[in-house]
C-alpha positions in Angstrom: 0.0 0.0 0.0 1.0 3.6 -0.6 -0.4 7.0 -0.6 -2.2 7.4 -3.9 -3.2 11.0 -3.6 -4.3 13.8 -1.2 -7.6 15.3 -2.1 -8.4 19.0 -1.6 -11.9 20.4 -1.8 -12.0 23.6 -3.8 -14.7 26.0 -5.0 -13.2 26.3 -8.5 -10.7 23.8 -10.0 -9.3 26.2 -12.6 -8.7 29.0 -10.0 -7.1 26.5 -7.6 -4.9 25.1 -10.3 -3.4 28.6 -10.9 -2.2 28.6 -7.2 -0.8 25.1 -7.2 1.0 25.6 -10.5 2.8 28.6 -8.9 4.5 26.4 -6.4 4.5 22.8 -7.7 6.5 21.3 -10.5 3.6 19.4 -12.0 4.8 16.6 -14.3 1.4 16.0 -15.8 -2.2 17.2 -15.2 -5.6 15.6 -16.0 -9.1 17.0 -15.5 -12.1 14.8 -15.4 -15.8 15.0 -14.3 -17.0 12.0 -12.2 -20.8 12.2 -12.5 -21.6 9.5 -10.0 -19.5 11.4 -7.3 -20.8 14.8 -8.5 -17.3 16.3 -8.8 -14.9 17.7 -11.3 -11.3 16.7 -10.5 -7.9 17.9 -11.5 -5.2 15.4 -10.8 -1.8 16.9 -10.5 0.9 14.3 -11.1 4.0 14.9 -9.1 7.1 12.7 -9.1 6.0 10.2 -6.6 2.4 11.0 -5.7 -0.6 13.1 -6.8 -2.8 15.9 -5.5 -6.4 15.8 -6.5 -8.4 19.1 -6.6 -12.1 18.5 -6.3 -14.9 20.9 -7.3 -18.6 20.1 -6.7 -20.7 19.9 -9.8 -24.0 19.8 -8.0 -25.5 21.4 -4.9 -26.1 18.0 -3.4 -22.5 16.8 -3.9 -20.8 15.7 -0.8 -18.0 18.2 -1.7 -20.6 21.1 -1.7 -21.6 20.1 1.8 -17.9 19.9 2.9 -17.2 23.4 1.5 -20.3 24.8 3.2 -19.3 23.3 6.5 -15.5 23.6 6.5 -14.4 25.7 3.5 -11.7 24.8 1.1 -9.0 22.4 2.4 -7.9 18.8 2.7 -10.8 16.4 2.1 -9.3 13.0 2.3 -6.2 10.9 1.9 -6.3 8.1 -0.6 -4.4 4.8 -0.2 -3.8 2.4 -3.2 -5.1 -0.9 -2.0 -3.0 -4.0 -2.7 -6.2 -6.0 -3.4 -9.2 -3.7 -2.9 -11.7 -6.4 -2.1 -9.5 -8.1 0.4 -8.4 -4.8 2.0 -12.0 -3.6 2.4 -13.0 -6.9 3.9 -10.1 -6.8 6.3 -10.9 -3.2 7.3 -14.6 -4.1 7.8 -13.7 -7.2 9.9 -11.5 -4.9 12.0 -14.4 -2.6 12.8 -13.8 0.1 10.2 -17.1 1.8 9.1 -17.1 1.8 5.3 -19.0 4.6 3.4 -21.0 3.5 0.4 -19.3 0.3 -0.7 -17.1 -0.2 -3.8 -18.0 2.0 -6.7 -16.3 3.6 -9.7 -14.3 6.7 -9.1 -12.1 8.9 -11.2 -10.2 7.2 -14.1 -12.5 4.2 -13.9 -10.9 2.8 -10.8 -12.9 1.2 -8.0 -13.0 3.1 -4.7 -14.6 3.2 -1.3 -14.1 5.3 1.8 -13.5 4.6 5.5 -15.5 6.9 7.8 -13.4 9.5 9.6 -14.7 8.4 13.0 -12.9 5.0 12.3 -9.5 6.6 11.6 -8.9 9.4 14.0 -10.9 12.0 12.1 -9.4 11.4 8.7 -11.6 10.5 5.8 -9.6 7.8 4.0 -10.2 6.4 0.5 -9.2 3.0 -0.7 -8.6 3.0 -4.4 -7.8 0.3 -6.9 -4.2 0.4 -8.2 -4.0 2.1 -11.6 -3.7 -0.1 -14.7 -0.1 -1.2 -15.3 0.1 0.8 -18.5 -1.0 4.0 -16.6 -4.0 4.6 -18.9 -7.6 4.8 -18.0 -9.4 1.5 -18.3 -12.3 1.5 -20.8 
């Protein structure tokens, strides 16, 4: 397992990108809308990890609620699961409260979340390892 990305909730992806590009040497950048999660994401590829900027695309998006309650800032930490089904089963068996079950997230990868009350106040995402060729699965 490794840190896959750190997700930051923002009001406007394009505006936030301007700030991050002032300080980060971004190797690669991808922007995608994830309709089932009601977010627009910009994934900033750094040398050994990624930063995900998330903008809500609907008033009922969980990111809209997060922004209303807390303002812009770190939303979650994502961990690449070695075997997402086994890792979720192990977490559940050890008392972790999962949020929403496995579903498709950005770049077609399967994801799920662990409730922050289970992990010392930190919302944690398990995400499937990216495809070996680094390209989005179709």
